[in-house]
C-alpha positions, 0 to 999 in steps of 0.5 A: 500500500505504501512506499514502505511496502516496497517490501515485498516490493519491488523497490527498483520500481516503487522508489525509482521515480527518482532515477535519471538518464545518462549518456551511452558509453558501452564497456566490454568486460575486458576493459578492466582486467585485474586492475579493478579495485572498487573500494577506493578512498574516494568511493569509501568517502562517497558511501559514508557521505551518502549514508550520512545525508540519507540516514543509513546506519549501515550497509554491506556491499559485495561485487563480482567481476569475473572470478573475483569477489569484493566485499565490505561493510560500512557503519553499524549493524546494531547502533545500540551495541555499536556492532560493525557491519560486515559482509556476513551480516544477515538482512531481510532481503524483501522482494529479492525473494521473488526470484527464488520463488520463480526459480523454485517453480522452474524445478517443477516446470522442468522436472521429469517426474510424472507428478509434475508432468502437466506443469509448465509456465502456461499452467493455470494457478487455479489448476494447481490450487483450485479450492484456494485460488478464486478471484472476484472475476471468473475469467481471471480466476481460471486463466491466470498462468504461472507466467502471469503471476510471476511477471505482475500482469494479472491485473491484481493490485497490491492489497498489502493490508490483507496480509500484514493486518494480522497473523495470516497464513500463506494459505489464508492469504491466497484464499482472501483474494476472492474478496479483493477487486482487480484493477485491470483486466488480465495482461492489460498492464503491469500491476505489482502484486506481492500476493501473486508470488505468495499464491505461487509459493502456496502452489509449490508447497501444495503440489510437492507437499513440501515446505518452501524452506526445505525446497529452497535449501535442497534445490537452490541454496545448497547446490550454490553453496549459499549455506548462510541463507534462510527462509525464516527468522528463527533459523537465521537467528539460531545460525548466527547465535552459534557462529561464534560471532562470525555471522550476525543479524542486522537490526532494522531501523526507521528514522523518527522525524517527529518525536525523537529525531533518531533511529528507532529499532524495528522489533522482529515481531513487526516483520511479516513471516516468510512468503513467496513475495518476501522472506529470504534472509541472507548476506551479500556474500551469499547473494554473489553466488546467486548473481554468478549463476545468472552471469554464467547460465551455461554452468552445468552445476547451476541448480536451474537451467540456462533456459530458466535463466533466459525465461526469468530475465526476458521481458514478459511485461513492459514496466511503466515509463519512469525516469529510471537510468535505463534508456528512455526510462523504460524497463521490463519485468521477467519472472521475479526479476526486472531489466533495462538497458543502461549505457547500451548494456542489459542490466538485470536484478531486483530490489527488496524492502521490508520494515527497516531493511532494503536490498538492491541487486543488479548485474550486467551479463555482458560485462560479467559484473554484478553488485548487491547492496544491503542496508538496515533502514528505509533510505535511498542510500542503497540505490544511490550507492549501487548505481555509483558502483555501476558507473565506476565499473563502467568508467563513466566520466564524472560529468556523465555519472548518474546523480542519484543523490540529486534525484533522491532529494527531489523524490523525498521533496515530492513525496513530502509535498504529496503528503502535505497536500493530501487533503486537497489532492483527495478532497479538492476544494475542501481546504477553504470551506467551513466543514459540516460537523460529524453527524454524531459525537466522536465517541459514537464512531468508536468500535471495531470495523471488519472486512473479510480480507483486510481484517479489523481496525479499531477506531477510538477518539484521539482528543476526547469525544466532543468537537474541539471547542478550540476549532482544531480538526476532530480526529480519530485513531485507527489501530490494526488487528491483533498480531498485525505487522509493520506497526500499521495504524492511521489517524482520521482527520475530519474533512466534512460531514462523514468524510475523513482523511486517513493519514496512514503509516506502516512503520515509525510515524514521521518517516516519509517512506512509510506514510500515505493518505487515503479517503475514508467515510463513515456510514450512518444508518436509519437508526442513527448509529454508525453502520460501518466505514468506507476505507480506501484500503488499496490506493490504486483503486478509486473504490473504497472497501466496506468495513462493517462495524461489529 
């Protein structure tokens, strides 16, 4: 729903409105040879300055070029204990999980076992999990293929509240889809949706009768030597705790710009459990092994075939035009990976973010080069750094380097303006008028409101139960379901009559990357009592979802 839910989000797209274009200077892989040394004094200063300006406690970088691997940590993995960041510091890797989900499905697509003989990339999800995979529109239910689901072309928007507002199992997340409207027709346009990757992972587990944890380890990670990559937090913490200090788990942070003006640690219980859209926990060194597999698809020891690599990295859906550094601002989405053209070279990869953690991985096949950056906060620092690494590798002249910092500043300013102007944007003409008071005393709006997929929100008075005599705007608070993740909540500010502006956040209030504003409207019945709340739970949709008061 929010920028924070890049998460399981593709940060490369969701954050990339700030990315710019550059001139074209191709470089063959042979131009560097053995002289390539990425961690120069100038680069180290650039990273530290970027972290300082864009408020990143720490980040880890790993780079592959040919047979060489370069890795370095910057800053701290835990501020309170002053633990230094290292290349073996573990992070939640967010939506980079999507590429692993696609790769795991490829094992069934290419399997010689009779049980999986009918599965191919055109197989319909409903045929694999028919009882669970039901959408609000019959045609989409019956025709969404694995390729559709893995390339974000199903027409289903994010609906992220449905799986973070409460402790919801993977199976239940999929079953909830029947209560969630689509935004577009099937294959009519690119529509980022974490839930479709969750559905694919549920299909994998259902067909194989085996957990994704087991399959990822046996089919992908062990063959690649990714021995310090995990699919759930308990395993990661247990491994780190028994590593003798060689491996540690980074603490995620969100910057509080309202009260403490400091980094606030994100408690692990605020982070959603694993699913096919995001769940992988790893470090940058292990991710270089994943990147190398895509750089050398011909290697017979790879756990997935060269044909699968081609399928995952090829264009299955064009991305909406942005001002990415990609040529023309245009990229594409494959299966769990995206791509574009930069300096006449194909670039593939994916970003990820989840409540205080961000990852960016990119590689250039023609140059036998790849990079991954992981950081322990929501900040554009990782994206700025990853593109500077690419520019440095390609030996782009100073004046032609992509100025990620300038675009990041503009992105933040635009976002803050959007939040500040939310009332006029969502309720045009309402700012200068004298509002009609709410029909009922504020206390009458208190209670629990329920939706079959978005679950429950509890509304309470924020400043007492009367219309404020000092002419301040009446306000209500919205608290999430028990067991909700991401610290999601909202403040309802009165606009006019029964119309309210919901200022929503998923994470520490006051962090511009986790805030948004949407419409809401209470409905009063003939009895004179509140019947329910219309709430814009999915910002991509103009329609509001009905939450019945219980």
